[in-house]
C-alpha positions, -999 to 999 in steps of 0.1 A, spaced: -11 -66 148 -15 -90 180 16 -74 197 12 -38 197 -9 -26 223 -52 -10 216 -49 -15 180 -82 -11 168 -103 -16 137 -122 16 146 -111 47 162 -137 75 183 -109 98 175 -88 102 142 -56 124 133 -63 142 101 -39 149 73 -46 173 42 -13 167 19 -7 181 -12 2 158 -35 27 178 -52 47 188 -19 40 149 -4 72 145 16 75 176 25 37 182 39 43 149 53 71 157 72 58 190 85 24 166 99 42 142 116 70 167 131 38 183 146 23 157 153 15 148 188 22 110 195 -11 106 214 -27 122 182 -8 96 160 -23 64 182 -56 74 172 -71 65 136 -60 82 106 -81 102 81 -60 115 50 -69 136 23 -46 147 -6 -57 186 -17 -76 190 -42 -83 156 -49 -119 140 -45 -110 108 -26 -112 95 11 -107 67 30 -87 34 34 -75 38 -2 -59 70 3 -42 63 36 -26 31 17 -12 49 -9 4 73 13 21 47 25 32 34 -2 53 52 -34 32 56 -63 55 50 -95 37 66 -116 34 100 -96 52 129 -117 45 155 -98 75 157 -72 99 132 -92 123 134 -59 99 118 -34 102 85 -56 141 88 -47 140 89 -11 117 61 -16 149 43 -33 176 58 -6 152 40 23 150 10 3 187 7 -3 191 12 32 171 -11 41 191 -33 14 224 -27 33 212 -34 66 201 -66 55 231 -74 38 249 -64 66 231 -80 95 223 -52 109 190 -46 135 173 -14 124 140 -22 140 120 -28 104 94 -58 102 96 -71 64 68 -91 50 75 -124 42 67 -119 6 98 -98 9 121 -124 17 104 -148 -7 111 -123 -32 146 -114 -20 157 -154 -23 144 -152 -57 111 -171 -50 82 -170 -74 56 -157 -52 24 -187 -55 -11 -177 -41 -6 -197 -10 20 -173 -1 -3 -145 5 -30 -161 26 -13 -145 55 -2 -110 37 -38 -102 21 -63 -128 32 -91 -111 13 -74 -114 -15 -63 -149 -9 -100 -160 -3 -109 -141 -37 -87 -153 -59 -94 -194 -39 -129 -189 -50 -124 -178 -78 -100 -206 -89 -121 -235 -71 -152 -225 -94 -165 -244 -123 -153 -231 -154 -187 -228 -170 -200 -208 -136 -173 -182 -143 -192 -157 -163 -173 -126 -174 -203 -96 -165 -211 -118 -132 -179 -113 -117 -167 -84 -134 -131 -102 -144 -114 -83 -173 -80 -86 -181 -71 -49 -176 -50 -35 -146 -60 -3 -133 -37 27 -124 -41 62 -110 -20 86 -125 -20 123 -106 -58 115 -101 -68 101 -131 -75 62 -135 -61 45 -167 -69 7 -178 -39 -10 -193 -45 -37 -212 -27 -70 -197 -23 -88 -232 -36 -78 -265 
């Protein structure tokens, strides 16, 4: 990010997109096709049609495929295609101008990801996990920290809780 010009944490102007999640690829393509390049240098404000969520979480969801999405089954195929083309480029030593995260290469090498590996990729997650690990076990109170053995997933705007273990 330091190599990119004009990277800011906050933007005065924002490029706004209202995306119909049932036509995610088509609507995203239309916004990008008609977007002025300068407006894309601004911040992003993303909203999904008929959904209340806004903010950074929505932007992150737009950037990454949701495997639980059943609204438009073709969009997952496009992500799969993109992944396969990227993998072929790596295998054939072809530079395609994509910067991959260090963690991806560790996974491709078959290495198990450790906490120290995520320090640069997600400093906040790393810091929070490190603090919990370093706590005295008696001081770790489930009610105070809100720790549970569940994973929350969002499927078509509905949040579900899945037990990590019985």
